[in-house]
C-alpha positions as CSV (number, residue, x, y, z in Angstrom):
1,M,158.3,66.1,84.1
2,V,156.7,62.6,84.1
3,S,159.3,59.9,83.9
4,S,158.8,57.1,81.4
5,S,158.4,54.6,84.3
6,C,155.1,56.3,85.3
7,R,153.7,55.3,81.9
8,E,154.6,51.6,82.6
9,I,152.1,51.2,85.4
10,D,149.0,49.3,84.3
11,A,146.0,51.5,85.1
12,A,144.1,48.3,86.1
13,S,146.1,48.4,89.3
14,M,144.1,51.3,90.7
15,F,144.4,52.3,94.3
16,N,142.6,55.0,96.2
17,I,144.4,57.7,98.2
18,V,142.2,59.3,100.9
19,L,143.1,62.6,102.5
20,V,141.1,63.4,105.6
21,A,140.7,67.1,106.2
22,P,143.9,68.1,104.3
23,L,145.3,71.5,105.2
24,I,148.1,72.3,102.9
25,P,147.2,72.8,99.2
26,S,150.7,72.0,97.9
27,N,150.8,68.6,99.7
28,T,147.4,67.8,98.1
29,G,148.7,68.9,94.8
30,N,151.7,66.7,95.0
31,I,149.6,63.8,96.0
32,A,147.3,64.5,93.1
33,R,150.2,64.3,90.7
34,T,151.2,61.0,92.2
35,C,147.7,59.7,91.8
36,A,147.6,60.9,88.2
37,C,150.9,59.2,87.5
38,T,149.7,55.9,89.0
39,G,146.1,55.9,87.8
40,S,144.9,56.1,91.4
41,V,141.8,58.0,92.6
42,L,142.2,60.9,95.0
43,H,139.5,61.1,97.7
44,L,139.3,64.3,99.7
45,V,137.3,64.2,103.0
46,K,135.9,67.5,104.3
47,P,136.6,69.9,105.8
48,L,139.3,71.0,103.4
49,G,141.8,73.6,104.6
50,F,141.7,75.2,101.1
51,D,139.5,75.8,98.1
52,I,139.9,73.1,95.5
53,S,140.5,75.8,92.9
54,D,143.5,77.1,95.0
55,K,146.4,78.2,92.9
56,A,149.0,76.4,95.0
57,L,147.0,73.2,94.7
58,K,146.8,73.5,90.9
59,R,150.4,74.6,90.6
60,A,151.7,71.5,92.5
61,G,149.6,69.3,90.3
62,L,150.7,71.2,87.2
63,D,149.0,69.8,84.1
64,Y,147.8,66.6,85.7
65,W,144.4,67.7,86.7
66,D,142.7,66.5,83.5
67,K,144.2,63.0,84.1
68,L,143.0,62.7,87.6
69,E,139.8,61.5,89.2
70,V,139.1,63.5,92.4
71,K,136.1,62.7,94.7
72,V,135.1,64.9,97.6
73,W,133.3,63.4,100.6
74,E,131.4,65.0,103.5
75,S,132.9,62.5,106.0
76,L,135.1,59.4,106.2
77,E,132.1,57.4,107.3
78,E,130.3,58.4,104.1
79,L,133.3,57.2,102.0
80,Q,133.6,54.0,104.0
81,H,129.9,53.2,103.6
82,A,130.0,53.8,99.9
83,N,133.0,51.5,99.5
84,S,132.3,48.9,102.1
85,N,133.5,46.0,99.9
86,S,137.0,47.4,99.6
87,P,139.9,47.2,102.0
88,F,140.9,50.3,104.0
89,F,144.3,50.9,105.4
90,Y,145.0,53.7,107.8
91,I,148.4,55.3,107.8
92,E,149.4,57.0,111.0
93,T,152.6,57.3,113.1
94,S,150.8,55.7,116.1
95,A,150.1,52.4,114.2
96,K,152.1,49.3,115.3
97,K,152.7,47.6,112.0
98,F,155.0,48.9,109.2
99,Y,153.4,49.5,105.8
100,T,155.8,46.9,104.3
101,E,154.3,44.2,106.6
102,A,150.9,44.4,105.1
103,K,149.5,42.8,102.0
104,I,147.7,45.6,100.2
105,P,145.4,44.3,97.4
106,K,144.5,46.4,94.4
107,N,141.5,48.7,94.9
108,S,142.5,49.4,98.5
109,F,141.9,52.7,100.1
110,L,145.0,54.2,101.7
111,V,143.8,56.7,104.3
112,F,145.9,59.6,105.6
113,G,145.1,62.2,108.2
114,N,145.9,65.9,107.9
115,E,149.3,67.5,108.3
116,D,148.4,68.9,111.8
117,K,146.6,66.1,113.7
118,G,146.8,63.0,111.6
119,L,144.1,60.4,112.0
120,P,142.3,60.0,115.4
121,L,143.9,57.5,117.7
122,S,140.4,55.9,118.2
123,L,140.3,55.1,114.5
124,I,143.8,53.5,114.6
125,E,142.9,51.4,117.7
126,A,139.6,50.3,116.2
127,N,141.5,49.2,113.0
128,E,144.7,47.9,114.5
129,K,145.2,45.1,111.9
130,T,144.9,47.5,109.0
131,S,146.7,50.5,110.5
132,L,150.2,51.0,109.2
133,K,153.1,53.3,109.8
134,V,156.2,54.5,107.9
135,P,159.3,53.8,110.0
136,M,161.2,56.8,111.3
137,V,164.1,57.2,113.8
138,G,164.3,59.4,116.8
139,D,161.7,61.9,117.9
140,I,160.9,63.3,114.5
141,R,157.2,64.1,114.4
142,S,156.5,62.7,110.9
143,L,157.5,62.7,107.2
144,N,155.8,65.1,104.8
145,L,152.3,63.9,103.9
146,S,152.9,63.7,100.2
147,N,156.1,61.6,100.8
148,C,154.2,59.2,103.0
149,A,151.4,58.8,100.4
150,A,153.9,58.1,97.7
151,L,155.9,55.5,99.8
152,V,152.8,53.5,100.7
153,L,151.2,53.8,97.3
154,Y,154.3,52.6,95.5
155,E,154.7,49.7,98.0
156,A,151.1,48.7,97.1
157,L,151.9,48.9,93.4
158,R,155.1,46.9,93.9
159,Q,153.2,44.2,95.7
160,N,150.8,44.0,92.8
161,N,153.7,43.9,90.2
162,F,152.7,47.4,89.0
163,K,149.7,46.0,87.2
164,G,146.3,44.5,87.7
165,N,146.0,40.8,88.7
């Protein structure tokens, strides 16, 4: 069920969630629901580990698919080139800076790797200033992808007062 607070977010505060080669349909479905609830665009970068019509994907997103903008890209480079005037932030456990330490302006692209391999270390190293991580303790591998996407997206929304500037 959508909480009333979801409806209080101004759609002008749009953000972009990018999933690079996602593998698990239910994670993507959960992220799709978060995108629909926040007015964010979901970008899927091939290869996808499932068919976009997958039942698990649709079930996780429930009745949100008609309220969601989804774009599918052949590569991350294609997406970056098409949106070269927008800021990109790369979320990965190997980043040095916490997601709460960055100023994330509206219309930013928040890029997440897949559940198995994450984003390439070379991408994180090449974009050190805009690579972010979610803090974790101990030797835990990582949080669930949909949880990380929600955390970072809602921090970006908070920084922008949950509405457009």
